[in-house]
C-alpha positions in Angstrom: 12.3 11.5 -17.2 15.2 11.5 -19.5 14.2 8.4 -21.1 10.7 9.8 -22.1 12.5 12.8 -23.2 14.6 10.7 -25.5 11.7 8.7 -26.9 10.0 11.9 -27.7 13.0 13.2 -29.6 13.4 10.0 -31.5 9.6 9.7 -32.5 9.9 13.5 -33.6 12.5 12.3 -36.0 10.5 9.3 -37.2 13.4 6.9 -36.3 12.7 3.4 -35.1 14.6 2.0 -32.0 16.8 -0.3 -34.2 18.3 2.7 -36.0 19.0 4.5 -32.7 20.5 1.5 -31.4 22.8 0.9 -34.3 24.1 4.5 -33.7 25.2 4.0 -30.3 26.6 0.3 -31.0 23.7 -1.1 -29.0 20.6 -3.1 -29.6 17.0 -2.0 -30.0 16.0 -3.7 -26.7 18.5 -1.3 -25.0 17.1 1.9 -26.5 13.7 0.5 -25.2 15.1 0.1 -21.6 16.7 3.4 -21.7 13.4 5.2 -22.8 11.8 3.3 -20.1 14.3 4.3 -17.4 15.2 0.7 -16.6 18.9 0.9 -17.4 21.7 3.4 -16.5 22.6 6.1 -18.9 26.0 6.7 -20.3 27.1 10.4 -21.2 28.5 9.3 -24.5 25.4 7.4 -25.6 23.1 10.3 -24.8 25.3 12.7 -26.5 25.4 10.5 -29.6 21.6 10.3 -29.6 21.3 13.8 -29.2 23.1 14.4 -32.3 21.3 11.8 -34.2 17.9 13.4 -33.1 19.2 16.9 -34.3 19.3 18.4 -30.9 22.3 20.8 -31.5 21.5 23.9 -29.4 24.2 24.1 -26.5 21.6 25.0 -23.7 19.2 22.1 -24.7 21.9 19.6 -24.7 23.3 20.9 -21.4 19.9 20.5 -19.8 19.4 16.9 -21.0 23.1 15.9 -20.3 22.6 17.3 -16.7 19.6 14.8 -16.5 22.1 12.1 -17.3 23.9 12.9 -14.1 20.6 13.2 -12.0 19.3 9.9 -13.5 22.4 8.1 -12.4 22.4 9.5 -8.9 20.8 6.9 -6.6 17.6 8.0 -4.9 16.7 7.6 -1.2 14.8 4.5 -2.0 17.9 2.6 -3.4 19.0 1.7 0.1 15.8 -0.5 0.0 17.0 -2.2 -3.3 17.4 -5.5 -1.4 13.7 -5.4 -0.7 12.1 -4.1 -3.8 11.7 -5.7 -7.2 12.9 -3.8 -10.2 9.3 -3.1 -11.4 8.4 -1.4 -8.1 11.7 0.5 -7.9 10.9 2.2 -11.1 7.4 3.4 -9.8 9.1 4.8 -6.6 11.3 6.9 -8.7 8.3 8.1 -11.0 6.4 8.9 -7.8 9.2 11.0 -6.5 9.3 13.0 -9.8 5.6 13.4 -10.1 3.8 16.6 -9.2 0.3 15.2 -9.4 -0.7 11.6 -8.3 -4.1 10.3 -9.0 -5.0 6.9 -7.8 -7.8 4.5 -7.4 -7.8 1.6 -4.9 -10.3 -1.1 -4.3 -8.5 -3.6 -2.0 -6.7 -1.3 0.6 -6.2 2.2 1.6 -3.6 3.6 -0.8 0.1 3.3 0.3 0.6 7.1 0.6 -2.3 7.3 3.0 -1.6 4.4 5.2 -0.7 4.6 8.9 2.4 2.6 10.0 0.1 0.1 11.9 -2.1 -0.5 8.8 0.9 -0.6 6.6 2.5 -3.2 8.9 -0.6 -5.5 8.8 -0.9 -5.3 4.9 3.0 -6.0 4.5 2.7 -8.9 6.7 -0.2 -10.5 4.6 2.1 -10.1 1.4 5.1 -11.5 3.2 4.1 -13.8 5.8 7.4 -15.7 6.2 10.0 -12.8 6.3 11.9 -11.7 9.5 10.3 -8.9 11.6 13.2 -6.6 10.9 12.5 -6.9 7.1 8.9 -6.0 7.8 9.9 -2.9 9.8 12.2 -1.8 7.0 9.3 -2.2 4.5 7.1 -0.1 6.8 9.7 2.6 7.2 10.2 2.9 3.6 6.4 3.4 3.1 6.3 6.0 5.5 9.2 7.5 4.0 7.5 7.7 0.6 4.7 9.7 2.4 7.1 12.4 3.7 6.9 14.2 0.4 3.4 15.0 0.7 3.9 17.4 3.5 6.7 19.2 1.9 6.3 22.8 0.4 7.0 21.5 -3.0 5.1 18.1 -2.5 2.7 16.7 -5.2 -1.0 17.0 -5.3 -2.5 13.6 -4.3 -6.0 12.8 -5.5 -7.2 9.5 -4.4 -10.5 7.6 -4.9 -11.0 4.8 -2.3 -13.6 2.0 -3.0 -16.0 1.7 0.0 -14.9 -1.9 0.3 -11.4 -1.0 1.2 -12.7 1.2 4.0 -14.8 -1.5 5.3 -12.5 -4.4 5.2 -11.3 -4.9 8.8 -7.5 -4.8 8.2 -5.7 -5.5 11.5 -8.5 -5.2 13.9 -10.7 -2.4 15.3 -8.0 -0.2 16.7 -5.9 -0.3 13.8 -8.8 0.5 11.4 -10.1 3.3 13.8 -6.5 5.1 13.7 -6.5 4.5 9.8 -9.9 6.2 9.4 -9.1 9.1 11.7 -5.8 9.5 9.8 -7.7 9.7 6.5 -9.9 12.4 8.0 -6.9 14.5 9.1 -4.9 14.2 5.9 -8.0 15.0 3.7 -7.9 18.5 5.4 -4.4 19.2 3.6 -4.6 21.5 0.8 -2.7 19.1 -1.6 -4.7 16.1 -0.8 -8.2 15.1 -2.1 -9.9 12.0 -0.8 -13.0 10.6 -2.5 -15.0 7.4 -1.7 -16.6 5.3 -4.5 -19.7 4.2 -2.5 -21.4 0.9 -2.8 -24.7 2.7 -4.0 -23.4 3.3 -7.4 -22.9 -0.4 -8.2 -20.9 -1.0 -11.2 -18.6 1.9 -12.3 -16.0 3.0 -14.8 -13.0 1.3 -13.1 -14.4 -2.2 -12.6 -11.0 -3.7 -14.0 -9.3 -2.7 -10.7 -6.7 -0.2 -9.1 -4.5 2.0 -11.1 -2.4 5.1 -10.7 -1.9 8.1 -13.1 1.3 10.1 -12.6 1.8 13.6 -14.0 5.2 15.5 -14.1 6.0 19.2 -14.1 7.8 19.0 -17.4 5.2 19.7 -20.0 6.8 17.7 -22.6 6.6 14.5 -20.7 3.5 12.3 -20.8 1.6 10.9 -18.0 2.3 7.4 -17.0 -0.3 5.1 -15.9 0.7 2.3 -13.4 -1.0 -0.9 -13.1 0.2 -3.3 -10.4 -0.2 -7.0 -10.9 0.6 -9.9 -8.4 4.3 -10.2 -9.5 4.9 -7.2 -11.9 3.3 -4.1 -13.1 2.5 -2.3 -16.4 3.9 1.1 -17.2 1.7 2.8 -20.0 2.8 6.1 -21.5 1.3 6.4 -25.0 -1.5 8.5 -25.5 -3.9 5.8 -26.9 -3.3 3.7 -23.7 -3.5 6.6 -21.2 -6.8 8.1 -22.5 -8.9 5.2 -21.4 -7.6 5.4 -17.7 -7.9 9.3 -17.8 -11.6 8.7 -18.8 -12.2 6.3 -16.1 -10.7 8.4 -13.5 -12.7 11.4 -14.4 -15.8 9.3 -14.3 -14.8 7.9 -11.0 -14.3 11.4 -9.6 -17.8 12.5 -10.9 -19.6 9.6 -9.3 -17.7 9.5 -6.0 -18.3 11.6 -2.9 -17.5 15.1 -2.6 -14.9 16.1 0.1 -17.9 16.7 2.5 -19.5 13.3 1.6 -16.0 11.8 2.3 -16.0 13.2 5.8 -19.5 12.0 6.4 -18.6 8.4 5.3 -15.3 8.3 7.5 -17.3 9.6 10.3 -20.0 7.1 10.0 -17.4 4.3 9.8 -15.6 5.5 12.8 -18.8 5.4 14.8 -19.6 1.9 13.7 -16.1 0.5 15.0 
């Protein structure tokens, strides 16, 4: 969040990254990494940048400098740093800060909605040769990510799941039965909306694949679109990049089931198992 604020301030001043980098005796690439939240922050560097950007009000500076301390404080997920690639560690941090998470998934049930047994099966598919203890740590982390959804100040989760993901028999009948029942239960929570993109619609606005949109409580922070790839991810936060995904998500929500229709599809699938 601090990185996004620094980028906004720099762009408001019309300064290129190389000028900002020169001002703090660093490279343009370091400014880029700071603005993307992929490097630690030094208080002196942020102080110098705030001066360059014309942020002279004491209260505003204190607020931004407090964010330096928060940004440099390891989150709970850092204890799993030996398991997570840097590109996904960034996502977990953004997910923790978001107050609205919108996601479309075509291959699996979204991670934030998976049961432990379903998650264990999916993780084994991706990491077939790792020890069982590592599998369990990965499952535990996924369950820990879900805990925030049930807290008083938890985010709003709005998930659109392709019908194919619900019909794909991950882990066998019992695991899928438990997973579908879990979706029915969490869909009743006030902060969770689940829709299903049914086969009958044929082609739709998100044929390109899965993606997530994260929104933050700070009004001056832009949304972030997260697109996961096989061995990496894209983080998009410029308006011209975000808008097509917002449009696609809105269209998906229009074409997908209502909450009542979601319950009907999940009930039908449970009866088929």
